[in-house]
N, C-alpha and C positions, 0 to 999 in steps of 0.2 A: 579264465578272466584275462590272463596275460596275453593270450593270442588275440583276443578282441581288442585289448588296449594297443597292441602293436599295429593291428590293422587300422584302427581309428587314428592313431598318431601318424602313421605313414600317409594315410589319405589326407589328413589335415595339413601336414607339412608339405606334401606335394602340391596341394592347392595354393597354400600361402607362398611358396617359393616362386610361383609364377608372377606374383605381385611385387615381392621384395625379398631380400635376403632374410633367412630365418635363423634366429638364435634360440636354441632350446636350452633351458636352464633346469637341470634335474635337482629337485629338492624332495627329500623323503619325508613322509608323514609319520605319525605315531602308530598307525595301524598297518601300514603297507611298506615298511622299510625295505624288505627284500624285493618286493614286486617293483617298486618305483626305482630302486637301484638297478635292477635288471633291465627294466624298460629303458632307462637312460643309456646304459651301456649297449643295449641292442641297437638303439637309434644312432649312437655314435659309430658303431660298426657299419650299420646300414648306409649312412651318409658320409662315410670316411673319405670318399673321393669326390664329393659334391662341394664345389667351392661356394655354393649359395646357401649351404646349411652348416651351422656349427653347433656342437653339443657340449655344454659344460657339465661334466660329471666329476668335477674336482671334489675332494673328500669333505670340504667344509659343509657343515649343516645348513649354513646360509650363504647366499651368493649375492654379488652386486653386478649391475650392468650400467655402464656409463654411455650415454648417447647425447652428444651436444651439451646442452645446459641441464640435462636430466641425469639424476643418479637414482637408480631403482634397486631396492633390496628385496630379496626373496627369502622367505623362511616359512616353515609350516606354522610356527607360532605357538607350539605347545611347550617349549622348553625355555624360552626367554621371556621375562616380564616385558610387556610392550613399552613400559616407561623407559627401558634401557636401550631401545632400538636406535634412537637418535644419536646417543653417545657412541654406540658401537659403530654406526655408519660414519660419524665424524672422525673417530679414531682410526678405523681400519681403512678409510678412503681419504685420508687427510690431503693427499696430493690432488685428488679430484674435487674434494669438497669446495674449495675456493673457486673452482671453475664452473660450478653448477648453481643454478637458482631454484631448480625444482627437484625436490628429494622426496621419495616415497617408498614405503615398504608394502609389499603384498604378502598377506598371510592367509592361510587356509584353515586353521584349526577350528574356527567357529562354525564353518560350513554354512555361512549366511552372510548377507551384506550387513555391514555395521559391526557392532560389538556390544557385549553386555557391559562394557566399561566405556561409556562415551568420552571420558577424559583422555582416552588414548588415541582419538582420531588424529590429533596433531600434537606433537611434542617437539619443542625447540626448532620449529620450522620444518619438521619432517612429518608428512602425512602418513597415517597408518591405515591401510585399506584391507579390511577382511573380505574375502571372496566367497561366493557361493560355491557349492560342490555339486558334482554330478552324482554323488553317492546316494543311492536310495535308502530310505529308512529301513533299518533291520531291528532285530529284537533288542539290541543294546540301546539304540536310539529311542525305542519305545519305552524301555525301562527307565531311561534318564529323562524322558519327556521332551526329546528332540525330534519327534516324528513329524512335526508340522513344518520343518524347514523346507523352503522351495528349492527344488533342484535347478541348477543352472550353471552357466559358464559366462565369463565376462571377457570381453576384448577391450584393449586400450590402444589408442592411437596417440603416439608421442611425436610432437614436432621437434625438430632438432634445436630450434631457437626458442619456441614459445611454450614448451612443456606439454602437458596433457591437453589434448584437444578433443 
């Protein structure tokens, strides 16, 4: 599995770097901690001399990225109540907060678009976006009734001044 993930990640990064600089943000999930940690460090080593690719493997379970008027948070979403994410972003990024107009968290724990808790889509001006996963249904998904989730991946284009476009 890790070998396939490395091949896929390198292929995608190499394609994307021909269009724009690439920033990889490694965030571990609740089922793949060692694999995602390893993949992040392998990519950091692989692209260590590539000025067009940067890899954030810092130890924080959640990460932030500032781009113009945008502040984007990344977390798996299984250990922090979504209602707290706006405050965490405002507190930990207070120097950037005032410079940004568009603030959003990207979470993966739900493995689907949206959330089972619609009130968490936006809190204190911070959008919370749950993302689909590429993970196929397995026996655990079936036991929990999650085997109908559509598999997929989402791409976002952020404008430096206008936010998500």
